[in-house]
PLY file of the C-alpha trace (Angstrom):
ply
format ascii 1.0
element vertex 438
property float x
property float y
property float z
element edge 437
property int vertex1
property int vertex2
end_header
26.58 6.93 -8.11
24.88 4.35 -10.32
25.41 0.67 -9.90
27.87 -0.84 -12.42
25.26 -3.27 -13.68
22.82 -0.40 -14.08
25.35 1.67 -16.03
25.93 -1.21 -18.43
22.36 -1.15 -19.65
21.84 -0.17 -23.27
19.67 2.77 -24.28
16.96 0.36 -25.42
17.03 -1.47 -22.09
16.71 1.80 -20.21
13.76 2.79 -22.38
12.12 -0.59 -21.81
12.64 -0.26 -18.07
11.09 3.22 -17.98
8.10 2.12 -20.06
7.60 -0.87 -17.78
7.72 1.31 -14.66
5.20 3.74 -16.17
2.88 0.84 -16.97
3.12 -0.58 -13.45
2.52 2.87 -11.96
-0.63 3.16 -14.09
-1.88 -0.27 -13.02
-1.16 0.41 -9.36
-2.85 3.82 -9.57
-6.04 2.13 -10.79
-5.59 -0.38 -7.99
-5.75 2.38 -5.41
-8.53 4.25 -7.18
-10.70 1.13 -7.18
-9.71 0.18 -3.64
-10.35 3.58 -2.07
-13.30 4.74 -4.14
-15.59 3.38 -1.48
-13.91 5.52 1.20
-15.34 8.69 -0.30
-18.54 7.06 -1.59
-19.34 5.64 1.83
-20.93 9.00 2.67
-23.80 8.67 0.10
-23.79 4.85 0.40
-24.39 5.14 4.16
-27.30 7.49 3.56
-28.97 5.37 0.84
-28.36 1.88 2.21
-28.63 2.77 5.91
-25.33 1.21 7.03
-23.72 1.64 10.46
-20.09 2.70 11.00
-19.28 -0.87 11.99
-20.68 -2.20 8.72
-18.81 0.45 6.73
-15.61 -0.46 8.55
-16.08 -4.14 7.73
-16.96 -3.30 4.13
-13.91 -1.09 3.53
-11.58 -3.22 5.64
-12.15 -6.78 6.81
-14.30 -8.12 3.95
-11.84 -6.81 1.39
-8.61 -7.62 3.21
-9.50 -11.21 4.08
-9.64 -12.27 0.44
-7.06 -9.79 -0.86
-4.39 -10.92 1.58
-4.97 -14.67 1.59
-5.29 -15.04 -2.19
-2.13 -13.02 -2.78
-0.09 -16.01 -1.53
-1.13 -18.61 -4.14
-1.15 -16.00 -6.92
2.34 -14.87 -5.88
3.51 -18.49 -6.18
2.28 -18.40 -9.78
4.17 -15.12 -10.30
7.39 -16.78 -9.09
6.96 -19.48 -11.74
5.09 -18.01 -14.71
4.62 -14.76 -16.61
4.31 -11.83 -14.25
3.11 -9.43 -16.97
0.06 -11.60 -17.71
-0.77 -11.87 -14.01
-0.69 -8.07 -13.72
-2.99 -7.57 -16.72
-5.50 -10.29 -15.78
-5.67 -8.86 -12.26
-6.41 -5.39 -13.67
-9.31 -6.70 -15.79
-10.89 -8.68 -12.95
-10.83 -5.98 -10.27
-11.93 -3.23 -12.69
-14.93 -5.26 -13.87
-15.97 -6.01 -10.29
-15.60 -2.33 -9.34
-17.97 -1.39 -12.16
-20.50 -3.94 -10.88
-20.46 -2.40 -7.37
-22.86 0.18 -8.74
-25.50 -2.56 -8.89
-25.41 -3.25 -5.13
-28.77 -3.22 -3.34
-27.60 -3.64 0.27
-24.75 -4.49 2.61
-24.32 -8.14 1.63
-24.44 -7.58 -2.12
-21.87 -4.80 -1.79
-19.66 -7.06 0.35
-19.84 -9.78 -2.32
-18.81 -7.38 -5.08
-15.98 -5.87 -3.03
-14.70 -9.40 -2.45
-14.53 -9.69 -6.23
-12.44 -6.52 -6.34
-10.13 -8.00 -3.69
-9.69 -11.24 -5.65
-8.64 -9.28 -8.73
-6.23 -7.02 -6.88
-4.57 -9.88 -4.99
-2.15 -10.73 -7.80
-1.07 -7.31 -8.99
1.28 -6.04 -6.27
3.49 -9.16 -5.71
4.01 -9.57 -9.47
4.74 -5.86 -9.92
7.26 -5.73 -7.07
9.03 -8.80 -8.42
9.25 -7.24 -11.89
10.75 -4.02 -10.52
13.33 -5.95 -8.46
14.51 -7.64 -11.67
14.62 -4.37 -13.62
16.62 -2.36 -11.05
19.87 -3.21 -9.20
19.88 -3.23 -5.36
21.48 0.23 -5.05
18.55 1.83 -6.89
15.65 -0.29 -5.68
14.39 2.03 -2.92
14.14 4.93 -5.38
12.52 2.69 -8.00
10.04 1.29 -5.49
9.26 4.79 -4.25
8.72 5.99 -7.82
6.35 3.09 -8.37
4.85 3.89 -4.97
3.79 7.29 -6.35
0.88 5.32 -7.75
-0.61 5.40 -4.25
-0.93 9.21 -3.99
-1.72 9.47 -7.71
-4.46 6.88 -7.33
-5.84 8.55 -4.23
-5.65 11.96 -5.91
-7.57 10.72 -8.93
-9.91 8.65 -6.80
-10.91 11.41 -4.41
-11.11 14.12 -7.07
-12.92 12.17 -9.77
-15.07 10.17 -7.38
-16.23 13.25 -5.51
-17.09 14.97 -8.77
-18.75 11.91 -10.28
-20.77 11.23 -7.12
-22.22 14.74 -7.21
-22.70 14.74 -11.00
-24.10 11.26 -11.76
-24.47 9.53 -8.39
-22.38 6.93 -6.57
-23.64 4.00 -8.62
-22.56 5.45 -11.95
-19.27 6.55 -10.37
-18.39 2.89 -9.77
-19.24 2.05 -13.39
-17.12 4.81 -14.92
-14.03 4.09 -12.81
-14.21 0.32 -13.28
-14.79 0.59 -17.02
-11.72 2.79 -17.45
-9.52 0.08 -15.93
-10.82 -2.59 -18.30
-10.12 -0.36 -21.31
-6.55 0.25 -20.12
-5.55 -3.43 -19.97
-4.52 -4.04 -23.65
-2.14 -1.08 -23.55
-0.55 -2.31 -20.32
0.13 -5.72 -21.87
2.08 -4.09 -24.69
4.14 -1.92 -22.33
5.49 -4.66 -20.03
8.26 -7.09 -20.96
9.26 -10.07 -18.80
12.85 -9.69 -17.47
15.16 -12.55 -16.50
14.69 -13.44 -12.84
17.56 -12.47 -10.56
19.42 -10.58 -13.30
21.15 -8.26 -10.79
21.78 -10.91 -8.14
24.93 -12.99 -7.59
24.94 -16.31 -9.43
24.88 -18.08 -6.06
21.47 -16.51 -5.35
19.84 -18.15 -8.36
18.28 -21.61 -8.29
16.50 -23.62 -10.94
13.01 -23.18 -9.52
11.10 -21.61 -6.68
11.31 -23.72 -3.50
8.25 -25.48 -2.01
5.96 -23.22 -0.03
6.99 -24.75 3.31
10.67 -24.17 2.59
9.96 -20.61 1.44
8.01 -19.81 4.61
10.74 -21.34 6.75
13.43 -19.26 5.06
11.44 -16.07 5.55
10.80 -16.84 9.22
14.48 -17.48 9.90
15.34 -14.15 8.29
15.10 -11.93 11.40
15.44 -8.64 9.55
12.58 -9.60 7.23
10.51 -10.93 10.13
10.68 -7.77 12.23
10.23 -5.41 9.29
7.04 -7.28 8.37
5.84 -7.11 11.99
6.42 -3.36 12.12
4.65 -2.86 8.79
1.70 -4.85 10.09
1.26 -2.59 13.12
1.66 0.63 11.16
-0.73 -0.65 8.51
-3.46 -0.83 11.15
-3.15 2.90 11.83
-2.51 3.87 8.21
-5.64 2.25 6.82
-7.75 3.51 9.72
-6.65 7.07 8.93
-7.02 6.70 5.16
-10.50 5.23 5.46
-11.94 7.54 8.11
-10.27 10.91 7.43
-13.03 11.99 5.04
-15.90 11.22 7.48
-13.82 12.81 10.28
-13.64 16.16 8.49
-17.34 16.05 7.57
-18.47 15.22 11.10
-16.02 17.13 13.31
-15.35 20.13 11.04
-18.58 20.37 9.06
-17.09 20.00 5.57
-19.40 18.96 2.74
-18.74 16.11 0.30
-17.73 18.66 -2.32
-15.22 20.20 0.11
-13.80 17.02 1.61
-13.11 15.26 -1.71
-10.49 17.81 -2.94
-9.06 18.00 0.58
-8.47 14.24 0.65
-6.97 14.50 -2.84
-4.57 17.19 -1.60
-3.60 15.24 1.52
-3.20 11.80 -0.04
-2.13 12.90 -3.50
0.05 15.93 -2.77
1.50 15.33 0.68
1.59 11.56 0.18
3.56 11.91 -3.06
6.16 14.09 -1.36
6.54 11.61 1.49
6.87 8.55 -0.75
9.30 9.99 -3.28
11.50 11.91 -0.84
11.93 8.94 1.49
13.04 6.60 -1.30
15.51 9.14 -2.68
16.94 9.85 0.77
17.06 6.16 1.72
19.14 5.19 -1.32
21.65 7.95 -0.65
22.03 7.48 3.10
22.14 3.69 2.80
25.19 3.96 0.53
27.23 4.56 3.70
25.06 2.56 6.12
22.31 0.25 4.88
20.49 0.52 8.22
19.31 3.98 7.20
16.50 2.38 5.23
15.12 0.95 8.47
15.88 4.05 10.52
14.02 6.25 8.04
10.99 4.00 8.39
11.22 4.14 12.18
11.57 7.94 12.28
8.78 8.69 9.78
6.31 6.28 11.38
7.09 7.59 14.85
6.66 11.22 13.76
3.25 10.41 12.27
1.74 9.95 15.74
2.14 13.49 17.18
1.09 15.06 13.87
-2.05 12.93 13.78
-2.84 13.77 17.41
-2.85 17.46 16.50
-5.00 16.71 13.45
-7.68 14.90 15.43
-7.75 16.95 18.63
-7.49 20.63 17.66
-10.78 22.50 17.12
-9.31 24.74 14.41
-10.05 23.44 10.91
-7.03 25.14 9.21
-4.66 23.79 11.88
-6.19 20.32 11.61
-5.68 20.37 7.83
-2.05 21.51 8.19
-1.33 18.73 10.69
-3.12 16.24 8.44
-0.82 17.20 5.55
2.28 16.48 7.65
0.78 13.22 8.91
-0.11 12.15 5.35
3.48 12.68 4.15
5.07 10.93 7.13
2.55 8.09 7.29
3.44 6.80 3.81
7.19 7.60 3.79
8.06 4.00 4.75
6.60 2.64 1.50
9.63 2.60 -0.83
12.16 1.61 1.84
10.08 -1.31 3.13
9.65 -2.76 -0.35
13.33 -2.30 -1.19
14.40 -3.78 2.16
12.27 -6.90 1.92
13.10 -7.51 -1.75
16.85 -7.15 -1.14
16.65 -9.54 1.81
15.42 -12.60 -0.08
16.27 -14.89 -2.98
14.99 -13.80 -6.42
13.01 -17.05 -6.64
10.74 -16.08 -3.74
10.46 -12.32 -4.24
6.82 -12.29 -5.30
6.04 -14.76 -2.50
7.88 -12.68 0.12
5.91 -9.62 -0.96
2.69 -11.61 -0.67
3.63 -12.55 2.90
4.23 -8.86 3.63
0.84 -8.04 2.10
-0.87 -10.86 3.97
0.15 -9.56 7.39
-0.13 -5.91 6.44
-3.60 -6.22 4.95
-5.19 -8.74 7.32
-4.16 -6.79 10.41
-3.96 -3.33 8.84
-6.60 -3.05 6.14
-8.74 -5.81 7.65
-8.88 -4.64 11.25
-7.86 -0.95 11.20
-10.98 0.53 9.53
-13.31 -2.01 11.15
-12.04 -1.53 14.73
-12.14 2.23 14.25
-15.76 2.01 13.13
-16.66 -0.20 16.10
-14.94 2.22 18.48
-16.82 5.11 16.90
-20.14 3.30 17.39
-19.17 2.51 21.00
-18.22 6.11 21.80
-21.16 7.76 20.02
-23.46 7.76 23.06
-20.90 9.74 25.07
-19.28 11.96 22.44
-21.90 12.25 19.70
-20.51 13.37 16.32
-17.03 13.63 17.89
-16.92 9.89 18.62
-14.93 9.24 15.44
-12.36 11.85 16.54
-11.49 9.90 19.69
-11.66 6.52 17.96
-8.97 7.72 15.57
-6.81 8.91 18.47
-6.94 5.44 20.04
-5.84 3.67 16.85
-2.61 5.69 16.67
-1.06 3.39 19.28
0.00 0.63 16.81
2.09 3.11 14.81
3.99 4.09 17.95
4.77 0.40 18.48
5.80 -0.01 14.84
8.40 2.74 15.13
10.18 0.86 17.91
10.06 -2.43 15.99
11.64 -0.82 12.90
14.50 0.41 15.09
14.89 -3.10 16.53
14.91 -4.69 13.05
17.93 -2.56 12.13
20.00 -4.60 14.60
19.87 -7.53 12.17
21.03 -5.57 9.14
24.74 -5.24 8.33
25.65 -1.51 8.31
27.84 -1.83 5.19
25.61 -4.08 3.08
22.10 -4.46 1.66
22.10 -8.02 2.96
20.63 -8.59 6.45
22.85 -10.38 8.94
22.33 -12.06 12.25
23.60 -10.43 15.41
26.66 -12.72 15.42
27.63 -11.60 11.92
26.48 -14.67 10.03
24.25 -14.24 7.02
20.57 -13.99 7.83
19.49 -14.01 4.24
16.69 -16.29 3.06
0 1
1 2
2 3
3 4
4 5
5 6
6 7
7 8
8 9
9 10
10 11
11 12
12 13
13 14
14 15
15 16
16 17
17 18
18 19
19 20
20 21
21 22
22 23
23 24
24 25
25 26
26 27
27 28
28 29
29 30
30 31
31 32
32 33
33 34
34 35
35 36
36 37
37 38
38 39
39 40
40 41
41 42
42 43
43 44
44 45
45 46
46 47
47 48
48 49
49 50
50 51
51 52
52 53
53 54
54 55
55 56
56 57
57 58
58 59
59 60
60 61
61 62
62 63
63 64
64 65
65 66
66 67
67 68
68 69
69 70
70 71
71 72
72 73
73 74
74 75
75 76
76 77
77 78
78 79
79 80
80 81
81 82
82 83
83 84
84 85
85 86
86 87
87 88
88 89
89 90
90 91
91 92
92 93
93 94
94 95
95 96
96 97
97 98
98 99
99 100
100 101
101 102
102 103
103 104
104 105
105 106
106 107
107 108
108 109
109 110
110 111
111 112
112 113
113 114
114 115
115 116
116 117
117 118
118 119
119 120
120 121
121 122
122 123
123 124
124 125
125 126
126 127
127 128
128 129
129 130
130 131
131 132
132 133
133 134
134 135
135 136
136 137
137 138
138 139
139 140
140 141
141 142
142 143
143 144
144 145
145 146
146 147
147 148
148 149
149 150
150 151
151 152
152 153
153 154
154 155
155 156
156 157
157 158
158 159
159 160
160 161
161 162
162 163
163 164
164 165
165 166
166 167
167 168
168 169
169 170
170 171
171 172
172 173
173 174
174 175
175 176
176 177
177 178
178 179
179 180
180 181
181 182
182 183
183 184
184 185
185 186
186 187
187 188
188 189
189 190
190 191
191 192
192 193
193 194
194 195
195 196
196 197
197 198
198 199
199 200
200 201
201 202
202 203
203 204
204 205
205 206
206 207
207 208
208 209
209 210
210 211
211 212
212 213
213 214
214 215
215 216
216 217
217 218
218 219
219 220
220 221
221 222
222 223
223 224
224 225
225 226
226 227
227 228
228 229
229 230
230 231
231 232
232 233
233 234
234 235
235 236
236 237
237 238
238 239
239 240
240 241
241 242
242 243
243 244
244 245
245 246
246 247
247 248
248 249
249 250
250 251
251 252
252 253
253 254
254 255
255 256
256 257
257 258
258 259
259 260
260 261
261 262
262 263
263 264
264 265
265 266
266 267
267 268
268 269
269 270
270 271
271 272
272 273
273 274
274 275
275 276
276 277
277 278
278 279
279 280
280 281
281 282
282 283
283 284
284 285
285 286
286 287
287 288
288 289
289 290
290 291
291 292
292 293
293 294
294 295
295 296
296 297
297 298
298 299
299 300
300 301
301 302
302 303
303 304
304 305
305 306
306 307
307 308
308 309
309 310
310 311
311 312
312 313
313 314
314 315
315 316
316 317
317 318
318 319
319 320
320 321
321 322
322 323
323 324
324 325
325 326
326 327
327 328
328 329
329 330
330 331
331 332
332 333
333 334
334 335
335 336
336 337
337 338
338 339
339 340
340 341
341 342
342 343
343 344
344 345
345 346
346 347
347 348
348 349
349 350
350 351
351 352
352 353
353 354
354 355
355 356
356 357
357 358
358 359
359 360
360 361
361 362
362 363
363 364
364 365
365 366
366 367
367 368
368 369
369 370
370 371
371 372
372 373
373 374
374 375
375 376
376 377
377 378
378 379
379 380
380 381
381 382
382 383
383 384
384 385
385 386
386 387
387 388
388 389
389 390
390 391
391 392
392 393
393 394
394 395
395 396
396 397
397 398
398 399
399 400
400 401
401 402
402 403
403 404
404 405
405 406
406 407
407 408
408 409
409 410
410 411
411 412
412 413
413 414
414 415
415 416
416 417
417 418
418 419
419 420
420 421
421 422
422 423
423 424
424 425
425 426
426 427
427 428
428 429
429 430
430 431
431 432
432 433
433 434
434 435
435 436
436 437
């Protein structure tokens, strides 16, 4: 049943909201295309530039995440004060231009420098987008809205793996960077026209609104005292480590351990991330909104269950010798691995004041990306290098098994975080029943 505030929207407002969501999905899709393009292109890049697995892990993970995560905080502060639509569009132009320039790289350090440029551009897009969606949709529909926006992840990966694989074989990896980056720059004027700036906190109680965003110290203190937010972020950080390790190294895993060619592995990654990932993201948001109508803790329980179930599916994927069975298990793992996406965004956005929503999302991204994107791919690459002498081309297989441990821990932390969420409300509460809201 729709929220009363949602039902009161005029037809024009509904149309504006749908157009805005489509625009943000498009921007986010390009975000993931540009961010993951190097995951599939690392195969020819490794061959031409002579990089080790450790260097590739740092390139796809740590070098990118360090700047992406840390710069998201100051840019999110701007998004809590100024026009979010302009921040989204400027971010799109910057990261797309830097992606195009990656085709000019001559070695490891030049490619690292250009990927840092991509990270700087992408740092502002997600916090501003999440804040916009939270002000377009009432709390009862936020998980579904966030999950719909989250479809940009599988769409971006689907386009990235399919188009990048084809482009790499047709025109080479350097030109592939140029084509993908140029498309993002050309898209930016249209995106600017499609997004309108909503009133901040329009679906929140009047008591939740304040004249301006609080100082950064006060905002951080409020988030830390919010135990539900704190533990959800911690769980997301651990799962992010495993998620990004799997997303980055699945393509090389299937080429090395199952003998698939670049032409074969690109559509497979598109099917796993685009098809299975889309099912996991959308279904979890839809289910979370409906189950949480009777008990809001279901949003956290769904995250705990899906993250926990990812581990046994991934173990089958990495350990079985049969290629068809490994692909089937990978499809299940891909759907479960990303199912937390909509619920975690809806949970964290509903837990905080509208004046620090972009900032709270930046904090989530900071921990998630520094520990997850920054360390997950890099540590996996280092483990693969370390195990190569003993296991040869199967070293990556066992490295990926080891990095499943953080997701198992994350499942337990999500369950624990539910203790601090009132079962009959979207507002987190302390164990003694007092409000735990920021």
